[in-house]
SEVEXSE-632350 format. One record per residue (C-alpha): x negated, y, z. Coordinates in steps of 0.2 Angstrom, whole numbers, plus 5000, padded with zeros to 4 digits. Layout:
XYZ...
***
This chain:
446755904827448155964837449755874838451356014836451156214831452256354831452556454817453056634821453656674808455256644798455956594779454556554763452856564772453756474787454456324775452456334768451656294783452856174790452656064774450756084777450756034796451955894793450555814781449155824793450555754806450655874817452455914821453156084820454356204833454956364820455756514829457156624820458156754826460356784826460056804808458956664805459756514810460656444795458856484787457756334778456356314788457356314806458356154794456556094792455556114806455655944821456356084832456956244832457356394844458256544844457056704848458056814849459556974841459156994824458157154828456257124823455557204839456657094849456256914840454856924826453757074835454357004851452656924861453356874877454756784866453856704854452556634870453956574878454656464866452656414864452556334882454156284883454056164866452156144874451156164858449456184856449356314839450456474832450156504816450856694812450856674795450656854786451856994794452257054810451056984822449556914808448457014808449157094827447057054838448157094856449356934851448056824846447156864863448756814869448756664865446956594869447156684883448556564885447756424880448356374865447756404851448056544835447656474818446856644811445356764815444456764830445156944840443457044836443557014818445357064818444857234827443357254816443657244798445857304804444957454805444957544789443157694796442457544805442557424792442157544778440557574789440257394790440457384770439257514767438057444780437857274770438157354753439957324748440457444738441257574743442057714737441557914739442357994754442258024773441057924783442057894797443557974802443958184798444558254815445358414802446058524788444258584787443058444788444358374775444158534761442258514765442258324760443558344745442358474739440958374738441758214730443058334719444758304718446158204718445858114733446657994745447158034761447257844774447757784789446357714798447557584804448657564791449457474777450957454767450557634758451057724774449857854784449457874763449258024752448858074739447858264734447358364718447158544727446558614742448558664747449358474743447658414755448058544772449958464769449658294766448258274782449658364792451058224786449558104784449158094801451158114809451357954800450057874804450357884824452357834822452057694810450257644820450057744835448557784828448257964820446757934814446257944796444957954785444657994764444257934748443857954730445657924720445557824704446757864693446657714683446357574693446557364695446857294710445757144714445557054727444156904735445156754742443756704754443856564769442556534785442456424798441956424817440256354809439556514802440056424785441156574774441656534755442756624741443756544732443556674716444956814712446756874709447357044698448757124711448957284697450457254694451557334709452457444712452257584727451157484736452157304734451457174722452657114710451456994703450056914705448756804695447056724697445956724685445756914683445856934664444757084662442957054672441956924667440856814673439556904681440557064688441556884696439856854706439557024709441557044717441556864727439656894735440257034742441656984747440756824757439656954764440457044772441756924779439956854788439357014793440957034805440856844810442656804801443256644799444956574795445756624779445656804773445656924760444157074753445257204744444557314729444757444717444257444699444057584690443857584673441957564667442357394678441357474694442357394711442457474727443157404745444857434747445257344766445557184772446857084773446556964790447756824788448456724776448956814758451056794750449956764734448856644740449956514727448856584715447056514722447656354727448356324712446656364702445456284716446556124721446056204740447556184751447556364758448656314774448056144777446156224778446956344789447556204804445656124800444656304805445656324820445656164825443656174824443556084809442056124796442756194779442256024771441556084753440056174749440456374736439456264720441056124725442456264722442856274704444156384695445056284683446256364673447756504673448856534689450156644688451456754704453356824702453956884722455956874717456656974728458457034732458457184727459357274710458057364699459557464691459857544708458157584711457757424720459157444733459157274742460657164740460957024752462356954753462956724752462256654738463356534731462356444716460556414716459556334701457856324702456656294688455556124688454356074677452256024672451256174681452756254692452956294709454256364720454156404737455756484745457156444761458556474752459956344747461556354739462456424753461256554759461456684766460456844764460156934780459957114780458757124790457257104785455757094769456957034754455456924748456756764747455856644733453856664726453656594709452156514703451656444686449756364682449156314665447756304656447456464649448456624654449456624637450156454641450656504659451456664653452556554642452956444655453256604666454456664656455456494653455456454672456156624674457556574663457556414672457856504690459656564693460456644706461856704709462856814713461656944723460557034713458856984711457157074704457256914692457757014677456257114677454856984677455356924663455657114656453357124657453256924652453857004637452957184636451457174626450257284636450457134650450257024640448457084634447957124649448057304650448657364664448557474681448957484698450557624692451157504674452757444680452757624687452657724673453657594663455257594674455057814673455257774652457057674654
***
């Protein structure tokens, strides 16, 4: 086991990793930008090193500065969290070339599964359901038109190296496809340095279902069941839950086994997530693979009782999973609400600033992950998520009731947050019935 690790991240996920490491008897080193000098993760770690000014490119995305900090602190490994460098295969290679273990998958698996074209080809080979569409990259407008006419409109153009909705365009006809191809390729080149795009059939009413996978370096791969992440806005998730409220056991087993097949085919180890879209008939199609820990990992931890961060660390140190697929159970129902420093009344404009009052909820089945505290100033430089509220109860109905109660207890002022939106969603009849899709929240907001 490692004696000291560095967390190459910030905020609540850095706090989460520090806590897991401490319970394993591992010392922790935090890194921070000057904007984060008073963040909770800096205060909690055994050691903290400043790596630069507020811009992420000069701090949290600056590989040489992070490696230098790791060498100065004499760490055994680096945990990347999620975001920033978490899915950067080159960073993983650099860590390992410096004899510092990267707490994540191999660089080869990251490259293979991170490239959506290669990932889809691997999925087809191993009988994982994929969308109708191009089998590989489309080179230009004419090829794109040919594919779209074969599978029928609407279609979606996606960047091979994309994520978070960038390099993505929806097309309902030839005209919008022609313009969409050009703009998607340009955006993909600017965002990822790779203009490659491909085309797939677009589902008008889809649910976002993802499967948590976990593997070790001894060839063992398991799934920890599924999460439903359909409550989202502009491809950014707001509420996640496990299990999915609308799929039966047969469908659950089918999608989970598909995820494991794909992970094994890629030689995957560590935690990861295989994401699918499900149509109104209950059929699943591969969306992408995230080769890292997910923001919503706590709902899986709640229903399985498995600490994913500790498992990641043990696997990176060469340990075996310590359990088999048949030993993993899905118990009760969990919900997670992402609390963002945004104002829903002003188009979700970011609301950085001083937190003058913070009162956290508690009680049975309530967990909150945050780096914030009374007197903390939320910086304007990074993602606006400042906390995650997670609840776990025997049934979905009870979980919704607990989430509603906990949201009411969570007092955070004077900055604006998404807490009122979450409270409205918990009272929404369609959400309570589980009758939602990935565009549900956007349709709801348009009516207001």
